[in-house]
C-alpha positions as CSV (number, residue, x, y, z in Angstrom):
1,M,-12.7,-24.7,-6.2
2,I,-9.5,-26.7,-7.2
3,C,-8.0,-23.8,-8.9
4,S,-8.4,-21.6,-6.0
5,L,-6.9,-24.3,-3.8
6,L,-3.9,-24.5,-6.1
7,A,-3.6,-20.9,-6.1
8,L,-3.4,-20.9,-2.3
9,F,-0.8,-23.6,-2.4
10,S,1.3,-21.6,-4.8
11,L,1.5,-18.7,-2.2
12,F,3.4,-20.9,0.3
13,S,5.9,-22.6,-2.0
14,P,9.6,-21.4,-1.7
15,A,9.9,-20.3,-5.2
16,M,6.8,-18.1,-4.8
17,A,7.9,-16.7,-1.6
18,A,11.3,-15.8,-3.1
19,A,9.6,-13.7,-6.0
20,R,6.7,-11.9,-3.9
21,E,6.9,-9.6,-1.0
22,R,4.1,-8.1,1.2
23,T,3.9,-4.5,1.4
24,F,1.8,-1.9,3.4
25,L,-0.2,0.7,1.5
26,M,-2.6,3.3,3.1
27,L,-4.8,5.4,1.1
28,K,-5.1,8.6,2.8
29,P,-8.4,10.7,3.8
30,D,-8.5,12.9,0.8
31,A,-8.5,9.8,-1.6
32,V,-11.4,8.6,0.6
33,Q,-13.3,11.8,0.7
34,R,-12.8,12.2,-3.1
35,G,-14.3,8.6,-3.8
36,L,-11.1,7.4,-5.4
37,V,-10.6,4.1,-3.4
38,G,-12.0,1.7,-6.1
39,K,-10.0,3.5,-8.8
40,I,-6.8,3.3,-7.1
41,I,-7.3,-0.3,-6.0
42,Q,-8.0,-1.4,-9.6
43,R,-5.0,0.7,-10.8
44,F,-2.7,-1.5,-8.3
45,E,-4.1,-4.7,-9.6
46,E,-3.6,-3.7,-12.9
47,K,0.0,-3.2,-12.2
48,G,0.2,-6.8,-10.8
49,F,-0.5,-6.1,-7.1
50,K,-2.5,-8.8,-5.4
51,L,-4.7,-7.5,-2.5
52,V,-4.4,-9.7,0.6
53,A,-6.1,-7.5,3.4
54,M,-7.8,-4.1,3.3
55,K,-9.8,-2.3,6.0
56,Y,-11.7,0.9,5.9
57,M,-11.3,2.7,9.4
58,W,-10.8,6.1,11.0
59,A,-7.3,5.8,12.5
60,S,-6.8,7.0,16.2
61,E,-4.5,9.7,17.2
62,E,-2.3,6.9,19.1
63,L,-2.3,4.5,16.3
64,L,-1.2,7.4,13.8
65,K,1.5,8.3,16.4
66,Q,2.7,4.8,16.8
67,H,2.7,4.2,12.9
68,Y,4.7,7.5,12.0
69,A,6.8,7.1,15.3
70,D,10.0,7.4,12.9
71,L,8.9,11.1,11.8
72,A,8.2,12.3,15.3
73,T,11.4,14.6,15.5
74,Y,10.2,16.5,12.3
75,P,8.4,19.8,12.6
76,F,5.5,18.7,10.5
77,F,4.5,15.6,12.7
78,P,1.8,17.3,14.4
79,S,0.1,18.4,11.2
80,L,0.7,15.0,9.7
81,I,-1.2,13.4,12.6
82,K,-3.9,16.0,12.3
83,Y,-4.4,15.4,8.6
84,M,-4.3,11.7,8.9
85,N,-6.9,11.9,11.6
86,S,-9.2,14.2,9.6
87,G,-10.9,11.5,8.0
88,P,-11.3,7.6,7.3
89,V,-8.2,5.8,5.8
90,V,-8.0,2.7,3.7
91,P,-4.9,0.4,5.0
92,M,-4.0,-2.4,2.8
93,V,-1.6,-5.5,2.4
94,C,-0.6,-6.3,-0.9
95,I,1.6,-9.0,-2.5
96,I,4.2,-7.4,-5.1
97,A,6.2,-9.1,-7.7
98,S,9.7,-9.5,-7.9
99,F,10.6,-6.9,-10.4
100,L,9.3,-4.4,-8.1
101,I,11.2,-5.7,-5.3
102,Q,14.4,-5.6,-7.5
103,F,13.5,-1.8,-8.4
104,K,13.1,-1.0,-4.7
105,Q,16.5,-2.5,-3.9
106,S,18.2,-0.3,-6.8
107,G,17.9,2.7,-4.4
108,S,15.1,4.5,-5.7
109,R,13.6,6.9,-3.0
110,N,9.9,6.0,-3.9
111,P,9.8,3.0,-6.3
112,L,6.0,2.8,-5.9
113,R,5.6,6.4,-7.5
114,H,7.6,5.6,-10.5
115,F,6.1,2.0,-10.9
116,I,2.5,3.2,-10.5
117,H,2.6,6.7,-12.5
118,S,2.2,6.3,-16.1
119,E,3.0,9.1,-18.5
120,N,0.0,10.9,-17.0
121,Q,-0.7,12.0,-13.5
122,F,-2.0,9.1,-11.1
123,F,-5.0,11.0,-9.9
Protein backbone atom coordinates (compact mmCIF):
# COMPACT_ATOMS: atom_id res chain seq x y z
CA MET A 1 0.00 0.00 0.00
CA ILE A 2 2.77 2.43 0.94
CA CYS A 3 4.73 1.63 -2.23
CA SER A 4 1.73 2.27 -4.44
CA LEU A 5 1.02 5.51 -2.56
CA LEU A 6 4.61 6.66 -3.07
CA ALA A 7 4.42 5.72 -6.74
CA LEU A 8 1.26 7.78 -7.08
CA PHE A 9 2.89 10.82 -5.44
CA SER A 10 5.96 10.49 -7.66
CA LEU A 11 3.76 11.07 -10.70
CA PHE A 12 2.86 14.51 -9.41
CA SER A 13 6.33 15.77 -8.54
CA PRO A 14 7.70 18.50 -10.85
CA ALA A 15 10.78 16.44 -11.70
CA MET A 16 8.70 13.46 -12.75
CA ALA A 17 6.30 15.66 -14.70
CA ALA A 18 9.21 17.15 -16.65
CA ALA A 19 10.51 13.70 -17.56
CA ARG A 20 7.18 12.19 -18.66
CA GLU A 21 4.46 12.95 -21.16
CA ARG A 22 1.02 11.47 -21.72
CA THR A 23 0.23 10.28 -25.19
CA PHE A 24 -2.83 8.86 -26.92
CA LEU A 25 -2.62 5.53 -28.71
CA MET A 26 -5.40 3.61 -30.41
CA LEU A 27 -5.37 -0.02 -31.44
CA LYS A 28 -7.28 -0.28 -34.69
CA PRO A 29 -10.01 -2.78 -35.61
CA ASP A 30 -7.67 -5.23 -37.34
CA ALA A 31 -5.49 -5.55 -34.20
CA VAL A 32 -8.60 -6.21 -32.10
CA GLN A 33 -10.03 -8.71 -34.61
CA ARG A 34 -6.71 -10.56 -34.81
CA GLY A 35 -6.54 -10.86 -31.01
CA LEU A 36 -3.33 -8.85 -30.66
CA VAL A 37 -4.45 -6.37 -27.97
CA GLY A 38 -2.68 -8.12 -25.08
CA LYS A 39 0.52 -8.68 -27.04
CA ILE A 40 0.66 -5.08 -28.22
CA ILE A 41 0.05 -3.69 -24.73
CA GLN A 42 2.72 -6.03 -23.36
CA ARG A 43 5.17 -4.75 -25.97
CA PHE A 44 4.48 -1.12 -25.01
CA GLU A 45 4.92 -1.91 -21.30
CA GLU A 46 8.20 -3.73 -21.99
CA LYS A 47 9.43 -0.57 -23.74
CA GLY A 48 8.70 1.55 -20.67
CA PHE A 49 5.21 2.87 -21.37
CA LYS A 50 2.90 3.10 -18.36
CA LEU A 51 -0.75 2.48 -19.18
CA VAL A 52 -2.94 5.13 -17.51
CA ALA A 53 -6.33 4.52 -19.14
CA MET A 54 -7.79 2.07 -21.63
CA LYS A 55 -11.24 1.42 -23.07
CA TYR A 56 -12.59 -1.23 -25.41
CA MET A 57 -15.20 0.46 -27.59
CA TRP A 58 -16.86 0.71 -30.97
CA ALA A 59 -16.21 4.29 -32.02
CA SER A 60 -19.16 6.10 -33.55
CA GLU A 61 -18.84 7.72 -36.95
CA GLU A 62 -19.30 11.16 -35.35
CA LEU A 63 -16.49 10.53 -32.84
CA LEU A 64 -14.17 9.30 -35.58
CA LYS A 65 -14.89 12.34 -37.75
CA GLN A 66 -14.08 14.58 -34.80
CA HIS A 67 -10.90 12.65 -33.97
CA TYR A 68 -9.64 12.69 -37.57
CA ALA A 69 -10.90 16.21 -38.38
CA ASP A 70 -7.43 17.34 -39.47
CA LEU A 71 -7.55 14.73 -42.26
CA ALA A 72 -11.04 15.66 -43.54
CA THR A 73 -9.74 17.35 -46.70
CA TYR A 74 -7.80 14.28 -47.90
CA PRO A 75 -9.38 11.92 -50.44
CA PHE A 76 -8.88 8.87 -48.17
CA PHE A 77 -10.93 10.37 -45.32
CA PRO A 78 -14.23 8.52 -46.07
CA SER A 79 -12.46 5.15 -46.32
CA LEU A 80 -10.53 5.88 -43.11
CA ILE A 81 -13.76 6.56 -41.22
CA LYS A 82 -15.36 3.44 -42.73
CA TYR A 83 -12.37 1.29 -41.75
CA MET A 84 -12.13 2.64 -38.19
CA ASN A 85 -15.88 2.08 -37.79
CA SER A 86 -15.66 -1.52 -39.07
CA GLY A 87 -14.98 -2.99 -35.64
CA PRO A 88 -14.07 -2.24 -32.05
CA VAL A 89 -10.98 -0.18 -31.19
CA VAL A 90 -8.93 0.15 -28.01
CA PRO A 91 -8.02 3.77 -27.21
CA MET A 92 -5.36 4.18 -24.52
CA VAL A 93 -3.50 6.89 -22.66
CA CYS A 94 0.09 6.08 -21.74
CA ILE A 95 2.88 7.86 -19.93
CA ILE A 96 6.12 7.79 -21.88
CA ALA A 97 9.69 8.36 -20.74
CA SER A 98 11.70 11.48 -21.44
CA PHE A 99 14.04 9.82 -23.98
CA LEU A 100 11.07 9.22 -26.28
CA ILE A 101 9.97 12.84 -25.85
CA GLN A 102 13.45 13.94 -26.93
CA PHE A 103 13.29 11.56 -29.89
CA LYS A 104 9.91 12.99 -30.91
CA GLN A 105 11.36 16.50 -30.78
CA SER A 106 14.24 15.46 -33.03
CA GLY A 107 11.99 15.79 -36.07
CA SER A 108 11.23 12.15 -36.80
CA ARG A 109 7.95 11.73 -38.67
CA ASN A 110 6.95 8.63 -36.72
CA PRO A 111 9.01 8.20 -33.54
CA LEU A 112 6.76 5.48 -32.11
CA ARG A 113 7.38 3.27 -35.14
CA HIS A 114 11.15 3.55 -34.67
CA PHE A 115 10.84 3.13 -30.92
CA ILE A 116 8.62 0.04 -30.96
CA HIS A 117 9.96 -1.84 -33.97
CA SER A 118 12.93 -4.01 -33.30
CA GLU A 119 14.97 -5.81 -35.88
CA ASN A 120 11.86 -7.80 -36.79
CA GLN A 121 8.42 -6.46 -37.67
CA PHE A 122 6.16 -5.62 -34.75
CA PHE A 123 3.20 -7.81 -35.74
